[in-house]
Steps between C-alpha positions, in 0.01 A plus 500: 500500500648830389369815668541860374477723807448875470660659803820443695498725805141481634411290800343216307736519209798459739342174627447370150840591355676214682277232351629277218446591139375854586615783271445820692498825314549828682418860421821556303378262229129513554378849594123476559461866386593376149235231412645429153823375648310260719309365199819437306648297791191281514499455125844355508485295824508116512345504856218267588351734763514878552478654841461870561637624831548862389275768642479865594434462875539847655143527605505861621726628220262347246248768591741746334657265242186326391588510136830323566327249726241435227770431241700258728214326663244537223595566135824295500330210675231503241748490221699226674180292537407546139836386361510210745148398392604521132769243567277298736746533783341496850532839668515525877449841650504637856217737595358646822209530742499871417279428201209474746317777684641378841186529704304251708649216695456192273780336311503633137419229249650486150153555363426807703457838326826700470495870595848633575514803723847645403715541193721198569199275521356645186824448314516136611142447383587629154761235483254229616251613236764485231590144585136390493455673162806328356329169551813279535575244768563697819481529873453827677617456862370767727689529828541742801742637745817349345810479725843345463861554604571727203336804338275744682232350715323533833729259690810688409331838567399388848853381583645823376262715700550285816871575489426869587161480685363329803143566402330487161155591378356222272169481325247249654194520271665374175471120484673264251721202456877567526664291224861380485657569154650153503155345542377695202796372298420144607142551388599637158745211464226245560269669256767521240584133546136405454472699175828342374342160569185593319290529814491879538171668561451854369333751740537752779608368839572648847792408717588647843637389834283393789358590739384848414647774713504868553816698427529559880487126576743436214743749655455341844602164365803655328619638818420196707697271263792746481495530878456877509311679773304753287173654616236508235235779497211369298346774286229535231552545135336839514769612745784392270471712186641373171467634146342180374194355662571160660249216522373411841420144387770314312378151599521260205306179441769254379281192470499474117877480490490214745228321301655543153870481583522349848677803630412578865536828676836524676544592866643847483656481846720209380601716198585783732724277707703404192518856380625630832755223504623605152519861605731409797 
């Protein structure tokens, strides 16, 4: 199985780069602001599977750079899906819970109506729509609250802030499933292997860690496992202003992924233990 991976430095891309027969292409050769270059790469590849781990992920900055976010997360993904479909190469793509409105307290199902509330979510939905329109074999894997030992993420931010503060204010009314990047990579690898074996099932799937948690509880576990005595002041989203509106409900229903691919939700606390060990 040969995999063409778009992305080298992102959290999930880093976890996939060390797999056998993976050709990872970074921004120097595949700039997602230039769709035509991406098209030419796919036209000449001999890969069996294409995985896209490239994304514009600066949620707040996207409110100002929405055109750039739309190109990287939307237009180029659409073109990538079209050329992959034309060659009948399965296309695996990482998306986000931000495509939903983010209200209520139920787990979002893959069939629920999308309604993104910020520019980042809207740009990701453009990409999803492009993949569906292309009509080729594909999997759109929506995930949430990604963390790892590399890149920018909540775990590393908390550890950095804890080095200079004894007390931190953390939001308590946003709920979701923290998801270790290595677990996402494992899920994508299983899906890719199934497509290579002729057993892949096209569709949109959800994948996140369990159990669901607030950011405040996530932070508490980070400090507990790293043996740091940090006091957490739990605050509401309305008291923590950001340029982009954040979803209060990021819970994802991951049952269809388990049914179709046998992929179970990972325990995020175990993933956290491994990430903290790697950071040491």
